C-alpha positions in Angstrom: 79.3 125.9 170.4 82.2 123.8 168.6 80.9 120.3 168.2 83.7 117.9 169.8 85.6 115.0 168.2 86.0 111.8 169.3 89.0 109.7 169.0 88.7 106.3 166.6 90.6 104.9 169.2 87.9 104.6 172.0 85.6 101.6 171.8 81.9 102.6 172.6 80.3 100.4 175.0 77.3 100.2 172.8 79.3 99.4 169.3 78.8 96.3 167.2 82.9 95.2 168.0 82.0 95.6 172.1 79.4 93.6 171.8 81.2 90.8 169.9 84.0 91.1 171.8 82.2 90.6 174.8 80.6 87.5 173.3 83.4 86.1 172.4 85.1 86.5 175.9 81.9 84.8 177.1 82.5 81.8 175.1 85.9 81.7 176.0 85.2 81.7 179.8 82.3 79.3 179.0 85.2 76.9 177.4 87.7 77.3 180.1 85.0 76.6 182.8 84.4 73.1 181.3 87.8 72.0 180.2 89.8 72.9 183.3 87.7 70.6 185.6 87.8 68.3 182.5 91.3 68.1 182.2 92.0 67.9 185.9 89.4 64.9 186.1 90.4 62.8 183.1 93.7 63.6 181.5 96.2 61.1 182.5 100.1 61.9 183.5 102.3 59.6 181.3 105.8 58.1 182.9 107.8 60.9 182.1 105.7 63.3 183.8 103.9 65.1 181.1 100.1 64.9 179.9 99.0 63.9 176.5 96.2 66.6 175.7 94.7 67.5 172.5 93.6 71.3 173.2 97.1 72.8 174.0 96.6 75.3 170.7 92.8 76.1 172.0 94.1 77.0 175.2 96.8 79.2 174.3 94.4 81.1 171.9 92.0 81.6 175.0 94.8 82.7 177.4 95.8 85.3 174.3 92.2 86.7 173.7 92.0 87.2 177.9 95.4 88.7 178.0 94.2 91.0 174.9 90.8 91.6 176.4 92.4 92.8 179.9 94.8 95.2 177.7 91.4 96.9 175.9 89.5 97.2 179.2 92.1 98.8 181.3 93.7 101.6 179.7 92.1 104.4 182.1 93.8 103.2 184.7 97.5 104.4 183.8 99.9 103.3 186.0 98.0 101.2 188.2 96.4 99.4 185.2 99.7 98.5 183.6 101.3 97.4 186.9 98.7 94.9 187.5 98.7 93.8 183.7 102.1 93.3 184.4 102.0 91.2 187.5 99.1 89.1 185.5 101.4 88.5 182.4 104.5 87.5 184.7 102.2 84.9 186.4 101.1 83.6 183.3 104.5 83.2 181.7 105.7 81.7 184.7 102.8 79.1 184.7 103.8 77.9 181.4 
């Protein structure tokens, strides 16, 4: 029997990178769970309609990590995942 070679681009579900990535996304989820209600309750609108927030950079970083996470998690559902990812990214870009 020949030994089957595994691609180096496949992320193992028990690998160190996957475990670290899952923890990072969990922390990002907690960050969003805390900052969204906080911003909704305590961020004041200025006279010109804009808000003054100090967390814009961290919000963008967290959103980018979520988008990268979607790209890493759904490569097996080829056409469907591409369609869904494009819809999600379009919605994210429209909200910005």
